[in-house]
C-alpha positions as CSV (number, residue, x, y, z in Angstrom):
1,X,125.3,125.7,128.6
2,X,127.1,122.9,130.9
3,X,128.9,119.6,129.4
4,X,126.6,116.4,131.1
5,X,129.4,114.5,130.1
6,X,126.7,112.3,127.9
7,X,127.5,111.7,124.0
8,X,125.7,109.4,121.6
9,X,128.3,108.9,118.7
10,X,127.5,107.1,115.6
11,X,128.2,103.6,114.7
12,X,131.0,102.3,112.6
13,X,129.9,101.5,109.5
14,X,132.5,98.0,109.7
15,X,131.4,96.0,112.5
16,X,128.6,94.2,111.0
17,X,127.8,90.2,111.3
18,X,125.6,88.5,108.8
19,X,123.3,85.3,110.1
20,X,121.3,83.9,107.2
21,X,118.9,81.1,109.3
22,X,120.7,81.7,112.3
23,X,124.3,80.7,111.1
24,X,126.8,82.9,110.8
25,X,127.7,82.9,107.2
26,X,131.3,84.3,107.5
27,X,132.7,87.6,107.5
28,X,131.6,90.1,104.8
29,X,133.5,93.0,103.3
30,X,130.3,95.1,102.6
31,X,126.2,94.9,102.8
32,X,124.6,96.8,101.0
33,X,120.7,97.2,99.5
34,X,119.4,98.0,103.0
35,X,116.1,100.0,101.2
36,X,112.3,99.7,101.9
37,X,110.3,102.3,99.9
38,X,106.6,103.3,99.0
39,X,105.1,103.6,95.5
40,X,103.1,107.0,95.6
41,X,99.9,107.1,94.5
42,X,98.5,110.3,92.9
43,X,95.0,111.0,93.4
44,X,92.4,113.7,92.9
45,X,89.0,114.2,93.2
46,X,86.9,116.4,90.4
47,X,85.3,118.4,93.1
48,X,88.8,119.9,94.8
49,X,91.1,122.0,93.7
50,X,94.5,121.5,91.5
51,X,95.8,119.7,94.2
52,X,96.9,115.8,94.4
53,X,96.7,113.9,97.0
54,X,99.6,111.5,97.7
55,X,98.7,107.9,98.8
56,X,100.8,105.2,100.0
57,X,101.4,102.1,97.6
58,X,102.7,98.8,96.9
59,X,106.2,98.5,99.5
60,X,108.9,97.6,97.6
61,X,112.5,96.2,98.9
62,X,116.0,96.8,97.2
63,X,118.1,93.6,96.9
64,X,120.7,93.1,99.6
65,X,124.3,92.9,98.3
66,X,127.0,91.0,100.2
67,X,130.4,91.3,99.5
68,X,133.5,88.7,100.7
69,X,136.4,87.8,100.2
70,X,136.7,84.6,98.4
71,X,137.7,81.5,100.5
72,X,137.4,77.8,99.8
73,X,133.9,78.3,101.4
74,X,131.0,77.4,98.8
75,X,127.9,77.5,100.6
76,X,126.8,80.7,98.9
77,X,127.0,79.2,95.3
78,X,125.9,76.1,96.4
79,X,122.8,78.3,97.7
80,X,122.6,79.7,94.5
81,X,123.1,77.0,92.2
82,X,120.0,75.5,94.2
83,X,117.7,78.4,92.4
84,X,119.5,77.8,89.1
85,X,118.5,74.2,89.1
86,X,114.5,75.4,90.1
87,X,114.9,73.8,93.4
88,X,114.9,77.4,94.9
89,X,115.5,77.6,98.6
90,X,114.0,80.8,100.7
91,X,115.5,81.7,104.0
92,X,115.6,84.6,106.7
93,X,118.2,86.6,107.6
94,X,119.7,89.2,109.9
95,X,122.3,92.0,108.9
96,X,123.6,93.0,112.7
97,X,125.3,96.5,113.7
98,X,128.1,96.1,116.4
99,X,129.2,98.8,118.6
100,X,132.0,99.3,119.9
101,X,132.6,96.5,122.5
102,X,131.2,94.2,119.5
103,X,127.9,93.8,121.5
104,X,124.4,94.4,118.7
105,X,123.5,97.6,118.4
106,X,120.7,97.4,115.5
107,X,119.4,94.2,113.6
108,X,118.4,94.1,110.2
109,X,115.9,91.1,109.0
110,X,115.0,90.4,106.1
111,X,112.4,87.7,105.3
112,X,111.9,85.0,102.3
113,X,115.4,85.6,101.0
114,X,116.9,83.8,97.9
115,X,120.3,84.3,95.7
116,X,119.3,86.4,92.7
117,X,122.4,87.0,91.5
118,X,125.9,85.4,92.4
119,X,129.6,87.1,91.2
120,X,132.6,85.4,91.2
121,X,136.0,87.5,91.5
122,X,137.7,89.6,88.8
123,X,140.9,88.2,88.1
124,X,143.9,90.3,87.3
125,X,147.9,89.1,87.4
126,X,148.6,93.0,87.7
127,X,147.0,93.8,91.1
128,X,147.7,92.5,94.6
129,X,143.6,93.0,95.3
130,X,141.8,90.1,97.5
131,X,139.3,88.5,95.3
132,X,136.5,88.8,96.4
133,X,132.7,87.3,95.5
134,X,129.3,88.9,95.4
135,X,125.6,88.0,95.9
136,X,122.4,89.5,95.6
137,X,119.7,88.4,97.9
138,X,116.0,89.0,96.4
139,X,113.6,89.5,99.5
140,X,110.1,90.1,100.1
141,X,110.4,92.3,103.6
142,X,113.3,94.3,105.6
143,X,112.8,95.1,109.0
144,X,114.8,97.3,111.4
145,X,115.0,95.9,115.0
């Protein structure tokens, strides 16, 4: 089989941008939880054989987890603080995976997100790791565009 010269290489996982309400909120070291799953409803009629039918149930979405090096920016904490004080502010956002030319290749869009957990850095005088903050965003749906 002759080579055509066309390659379809996979994208690198380190090239991504996070936007919340259309604003790039900084560089993140990690973004995870891009998961959508469906509950399974098992059902069987009494007049059928022993095989169980499997029907799609409710859709569930895992919380999105974002991690970044801690800086002077307090915008993630301030967003979380609104939830703590009972003034939850829901936002939509995107996570864009970039190609080698740093152009958007894939985009996941979440809706009705709010910060359900914020975690500050683990401080340890015995190492020289970067101080990391983590934010978990609960949301009501994610779409791959």
